[in-house]
Every structure is written in C-alpha cells, then in structure tokens.
TIRORO-459403 format. One record per residue: x, y, z of N, C-alpha, C in turn; residue in one letter. Coordinates in pm, whole numbers, plus 50000, padded with zeros to 5 digits. Layout:
XYZXYZXYZA...
// end
This chain:
451375870978972451245873079117450705887179141X449725888379232449135901279262450075909879345X449795922779346450635932379418450505931079569X449455924379617449255922579761449275907579797X449985899679718449995885279738450355881779883X449445874079947449625868980083449585879680193X449275892180158449085902280261447745899780332X447735900680464446515898480542445915912180574X444675914080530444055927180537442715926280611X442535934580713441235935980779440535948080719X439285946380676438475957380624437225958380710X437055969580778435815971480855434765978080767X433505975780800432435980980716432495974980576X432795961880569433085955480440431845950380368X430665951580427429495944980370428915952080250X429265964880228428675972480117429535984580086X429195991679981429816004379949431326003679931X432026013379993433486014079977434156001380028X433685996180143434315984380201434265972480108X433125969880047432995958679955433845960879829X433885973379782434695976379663436175974379692X436635978579810438025976079848438305961079856X437375953679916437565939279931437745932579794X436915936079698437005929879565438335933379498X438765945979509440005950179445441225943979512X441225943779645442365937879717442435922779696X441275916179689441265901779661441855898979524X441535907279426442085905579291443605907079289X444135914179388445595915879396446245905579487X445485895279530446075884179604446025885079755X445325894979809445295896679955444405886080020X444745882680144443875874480229443075884080315X441765882380317440895892580372440105887980494X440075896580596439115895180706438085906180684X436845902080657435775911380624434915913280747X434875925280800434165927780926433015937480906X431875934380966430705943080966429635936781054X428565944081077427435938581153426535929981064X426475932880935425565925880843426215912880795X426075902380878426835890180852426375882980725X425105883280694424625876680572425295882680449X425375895880445426035902380331427525899180327X428155898380443429585894580448429785880480395X428915871180434429055857480387428905856780235X427975864180181427805864280035429055869679966X429615880480021430825886279963431995876579976X432125870080091433225860580111433125848880013X431915843979988431745833179891432155837779751X431835850279719432215855779589433745856579576X434425860179684435865862679677436715850179696X436135839379751436885826979761437355823579901X438115812579915438455807280048439385815980131X440045825680069440935834480147440225846880198X438885846580198438095857580254437325852380373X437555858380489436955853880615435945864180665X434655860680671433665870080724433675869680878X433625881480939433635882581086432535892381127X431605887781208430595896981260431245905881365X431185918981343431835928181437431075941381438X430665945281557430045958281579431145967981621X431395978381542432505987281569432265996581688X431105995681751430886002981876431195994281997X431615981781976431865972082083433355968982090X434095974482187435545971982195435895957082205X435065949182275435335934882286435235927982152X434245931582072434095925781940435265929381849X435795941481866436935945781784438185937981821X438415935881949439545927481991439425913381935X438205908081939437975894581885438205894181735X437835904581665438095905581522439575903881491X440415911081565441855910081545442365896181581X441865890581692442325877381734441955866581633X440715866881583440275856881485441095857981357X441365870281314442155872181193443555866281208X444225869581317445575864481340445595849381355X444565843881421444505829381439444325822281304X443555828081216443295821881085444485823380990X445055835480983446065838180880447485839280934X447655840181066448995840481123449615854081140X448985864481087449545877881095448465887881055X448755900881072447895911681024448805922080960X448665923980830449525933380758448895947080741X447595947480713446935960180683445595960680755X445325971780820444005974680876443405986180798X442205984180743441495994880674440265998680757X440346010080824439256014980906438266022180815X437246014980773436286020480678434896022480737X434516014680838433156015280894432846029480944X431696034580904431286047880949429806049680920X429206059180990427826063180961427796078280942X426816082980865426696097280838425616103580923X425586116780920424556123980994424306137580927X423056139980890422636152680833421566158580925X421986166581019421066171981119421526185781164X420586193381222420936205681291421506201781426X422756205181453423466199681567422746202081699X422296214181726421756217381859420446209981885X419796204881780418556197481798418726182481788X419976177681773420226163481756420216156281891X419486145281905419496137782031420916133582068X421326135882192422696132382233423066117782206X422086108682219422416094582196422796091882051X422246099481957422636097981817424066102981794X424366114281856425726119781847426726109881905X426416104282021427326094782086427506082182002X426436077581936426566065781850427516068681734X427406080581677428276084181565429736084681611X429976090281727431346091081779431896077181806X431066068381863431536054681892431886047281763X431106049481658431346042481531432486048481453X432476061781436433386068281343434756071481400X434856073081532436176076281590436636066081692X435806062681788436236052881888436436039081824X435606035581726435766022781658437136021481593X437546030881508438906030281453439996030381560X439796038381666440786038681773440966024981835X439846018181869439946004881927440545994981828X440225996381701440765987081600442285988681589X442756001081590444206003481582444905997381702X444345999481821444965993681941444905978281939X443875972781874443735958181868444775951881776X445085958581663446025952481567447485956281596X447695966881671449065971681692450005961181750X449585952981849450515942981902451015933181796X450155929381702450565920181595451555927081501X451285939681466452175946881376453505949781443X453485952781572454735955281643455595942581646X454975931581668455705918781671456345915981536X455645919381428456155917181293457185927681251X457165939081322457945950981285457545955881147X456245954781117455725959980990454205960580999X453625969380918452165970080913451745983280850X450465983780820449915995780756448495997980809X448226010180851446896014080898446366024480800X445226021380739444606030580642443276035180700X443176047880730441946053580785441166060280673X439936055480649439086061780549438376073480617X438866085280589438306097380648437386103880546X437526116880523436616123980434437156137980408X436766143680294437016157880273436336166080383X435246160380439434556166780551435366166080680X436506159780676437446160180787438526170680767X438396178380658439356188980629438686202680622X437386202780594436626215280592435236212280648X434786219880746433516217080813432336220980723X431286213080733430106214880649428886216880740X428106227380715426936229480800425936217980787X425226215180895424286204180908424956190480897X426276190480911427036177980921428076179381031X427766187481133428766191081234429346178981305X428476169581346428976158081421429826149081332X429346146581211430126138181119431476144581092X431496157581061432766164381036433696163381157X433136164881276433966164181397434666150681408X433946139881379434576126581389435666124881284X435476130681165436466128981060437676138081082X437456150181138438586158381179439426150981282X438736144581378439436137181483440196125481425X439616118581327440286107081265441526111781190X441426123081120442616128481053443706132081153X443316138281264444306141881365444986129481421X444196119081443444766106481491445766100881391X445406101381262446316096181158447626104081158X447546117381166448746125581161449686122281277X449106121181396449926118681515450526104581513X449686094781477450186080881476451276078681373X451196086081262452226084781159453606087581220X453656097381308454926100681373455266090781484X454246086981563454496078081677454986064381634X454446059281523454686045381486455746043681377X456306054581329457276053781218458466045081252X459016046381374460196038481410459886023681422X458606020381438458226006281447457806000581312X458056008281206457786003881067456306001481042X455466009181113454016008381090453606021481020X453106020080899452726031680819451266035480848X450986048380844449626053280867449226062180750X448096059080688447626065980569446216071080593X445936083180548444586088780555444056090580413X442886084780386442236086280256440966094480275X440846105480202439746114980222438906116180095X437846108080084436976109479968436046121379981X435586126179866434506135879864433176128479862X432216134079794430886127879790430946114879710X430306104379762430386091179701428976086079674X428826079379562427516073679526427396059679585X427006058879710426836046279781425586047179869X425206035979939424086036680032424346045080157X425536051080167425926058680286424896069480320X424506077480219423586088380248422206083280284X421816071980227420506065980258420466061480404X421576055680450421626049980585421996060080693X422306072480655422736082480751421576086880840X421926091480960420936098081046420476110980977X419176113680982418646126080926417566131381022X417456144581029416376150181107415216153881015X414136158681073412926161480994413106172980897X414156180880913414396192080825415286188980707X415736176480694416656172880587415906169680459X416336175680350415776172280219416326159080171X415596152080082416146139880022417476142979952X418436134279970419756136379911419716134479760X420276144079688420356142679542421366131779506X421116123879400422096113879358423336120679303X424436113579305425666118979250426866115279334X428036118979285429276115779355430096105879277X431316103579324432186093779259431796079679304X432266069779231431916055979262432776050479376X432226040379443432986033479549434236026979489X434136022379364435276016079299436426026079279X436076038479249437126048679234437846050979367X437096051279475437716052679607438606040679636X438136028679604438916016479628440246016879553X440206021879430441456022879352442426032679417X441876043579473442716053379542443336047279668X442566038979739443076032179859444206022679821X444016015079712445066005779668446336013379632X446206024079555447396031879518448086037479641X447306042679735447886048179857448656037579934X448086025379939448736014480011450046010379944X450006008779813451186004079741452316014479742X451936027279741452936037979735453206044279872X452536039179976452676044580111452506059680114X451406064380060451096078580062450736082780204X451056095080239450636100280369449136102880371X448666109480266447246113280261446826114180115X445606109580087445066110279952443686116479959X443416126179872442086131779855441556127179721X440346121579722439756116479598438316121179587X437936127479475438786131079362439756142379398X440836143179323441886153079352441346167379339X440276169079263439686182479245439146188179376X439006179579480438536184479611439636190879695X440896189179652442016194679729441876209779756X441486217979656441506232579679440516237479782X439496229579818438446234679906439006239680039X439816231480103440396235580231441316247580217X442086247680109443006258780084442246271880066X441176271379984440386283379961439666288080087X439226278280168438566282080294439526289080388X440776284380391441766290780478442086304980430X442066307080298442376320280244441216330080262X439996325180241438816333780244437726327780333X437966326680463437036319480550435626325380556X435506338480566434166344480579433366342580452X433996344980338433306343280211432926328580190X433856319580220433596305180203432426300680291X432426305280415431336301480507429986306280454X429946318680410428676324480364428156317280241X429046314380146428636307480024428186293380054X428956286280137428616272480169427276271580241X427056280280339425806280080413424616282980322X424776292680230423686296180141423346284780046X424386278779986424176267979890423616255479957X424196251580068423776239180132422426240580203X422096252480248420756254280305419706251180197X419976255780075419046253479966419006238679926X420166231779930420236218079881419886207779988X420096211180117419976201180222418786203180316X418266215480323417306218480428415936222280370X414896217580435413546221380395413286235980430X412506243080347412216257180378411506258580512X
// end
C-alpha cells in the first residue's frame, strides 16, 4: 500500500515540469489525482500514463470561476479533497520599471491570486472533513529578492506570507499549510518566462523537477512547515540579513553579467 493511498490531491500546473513530476510520484504512492492546467492535451496524456485515478481538468489559474469548478469537479469525482498543491506559476526576467503593466498583472494573477482562489475553493471541503493539507510551491526567490526578477520575487514573497499566516489561522481546523521553496530548477520554466529585450539566454542548470517532487512528498508526509530544496540554498537569506549591502552589491554584479545584455 502506498503512503498516500486513497488521498485525493489537486495539482495545479500539472502538465509539465514540477507539476508532472509531483503527479507521477504521488500516483506511485497511491494518490487519486486531479491534474489541472491550461494545456489539456498534455494533461490527458499524463492522465493516461497514470491510470484511471488521474482526472485531467482544464483550468486557467487566472480565472476564479475555473478554479471553483476545478474544486467542484474534483469533489464530485472523488468525494473529498485531501491535498491542494499550488504549483502553477510563470516567471519573469525583466527590468521592472520598463515592464508593461499588463505583464506584471498577469504574473500576479497567476502566481498569487491563483493560489489564493484555489485555497478558498478547497477550504470548504477540508473544513467539512476537519482535515486537509495545502502545499504552496514558492521559491528561494520568495526569501531573498533577485534583481531583474522583481515581480516574480514579489509574488513568491506574498505566497510565503500567505502560507505563514494561514498556518496559524487554519491550525485549529486541522488544515496543514506547507511552503516548499526550490532554488533554480532545470525545467521549461525559464523558457516559458516573460523576458525583455535585455535578457540574455538562460544558461542550463539547476536541480531536477523530480528532486523537487521528492521534497514535496517528504514535506507532505512529515507535515513540514517549510522546505528549501536544495538545502544548500538555506544560508542565502541568512547571509543577506547579516550583510545586506555586500550581498546586494555582489548579487547585482554577478547577475548583471549572467542575465543582462551589455
């Protein structure tokens, strides 16, 4: 019997990258999955791979109505909702003051308002059950700000703040809230991110989506408050707090060379 036998799990952004890796790992542990994303063809292929207990749901995380329907369809199919994994997100590598406002607003709707609406959509089911788990896939960039990623960092800082507050608000209702903060990941994320004309091509590298998925599974099983993966990224925020001016100067110099055209 798997460690998540019969647990009903919603995974947003499940069509590729971290979301697909989480889906495969959780399915192997016996979970029943609602796979949500805009790319329905990719979801259907993944659902066929994972078997009859995987349900593909077309859902745009910028659409509150679609998010409510995602929760309703999941509960109607499986009878409950045990775990919500807020994974859907988009990246942005731009000079903030020159970024079109509509791009910034799209990022906020996807990366912060989307998880907010998803949490509010599943909360009534979890409250009725007196149990549940909300896992927010944030980022190390939600703990230390990175130049030319200001909007993305802002959404992840906000998501971390939401996780911290909800952990306290929902504790008496037996709903656990977990924040998972990956560092750089080798997925299509950087390819699909918004970029301005001054952005250099992203160098390959980072940890695998499968490594992040394993961290999410461990966090879920052990009810961790927060996980940083890889663990070697933990000191960054600490060092920045100790030496903010030096950290800012070094980061700006290094990332200007790696991220920005001369």
